[in-house]
N, C-alpha and C positions, 0 to 999 in steps of 0.2 A: 502152236496152239496144239494142247496133247488133245487126241482124238480119242484113241482106244485107252484103257488100265495096264501100265506101267511094274516094271519091276525095278527099283534100283538099287544098285551096289553098290557100296561106297569104299572106294579102293582109297586114297588120299584124299587127305583132310584139308579147308583151307574155306575164305569164305566166299558168299555167293551173294549178290544182288540180283534180286528181280525187279523188271522193270515194266512198266505199265504198255497201252500202247501208247498212252502219249509221253510214253520216255520216263517218267515219272516215278522215280524208287516208292514200292511199296513192300511191305515188309510179311505179305504171304502168310502170316499168322492165321487169318480168317480160310482162305480157300485151304490152307494146309491141314488143319483144322478140321474143315468137313468130307475130305477126300484122303489123308494119307492114314496108313496103318504102318509104326515102323517095328521094326524087330531088333534082337541080338545087336544093342550096340543103341548109337544115342545120333542117329543119322548122319554119322561120322564114318570114319576108318573102321568098317567092318560089318557095318549095319544094312542092314535088308528094310525095304520101304515097299510098299505095295501101294498104288495112290490110283485111286478113279477117275476117269477120263472129264474133262473139263472143268481145267483150268482159263482155258482160255488166250486167248492170247498173248505171250508176253517175253520178255528176253530175260536171260539170264546171264551176267557179267560179274566175273572176277576184279572186283577192284584192286587186287594185290596179285602185280602179275610176277610177282619172285614167289606167292604161295595158290596157285591154282590150284582147285581141288580137281579130283578126278572122280569118276565116275561111269558105272556102266547102266546105261539103261535096254531093257525090254521092252517092247510095246507087244501087248496079247490081241493077235486077230479075232476077231468076232465080239468084240468089246465095243465097238464103235455103235455111237447111236443109228437106227434105221434112217431119221431124216435128216442125217449129215451131208448128203453128197453138193448138196449145194452152196458147201463152205467148206467142203475138202476131198481133195483126188482120191484119200482111203477109202472113201464110200461107194466108189462104185464098183 
């Protein structure tokens, strides 16, 4: 779960699937449209993406072991919700 806002830098392209807590694949489009702003690129190599917290529990998997994307995630302290201590140690 992303508790804080993040800045994501695209280093190496590749496909990523997002799985919900039930293990089922979802496209993540609704969540991404609501929370992400993408700059300089198209969410691939050379892109910078700002995402607000709140995507909820999920897993990201690369279905092609020969083409695993690489990114750098930076979480921004102070952007977590004040009431999240019940479900995240980031809020203590």
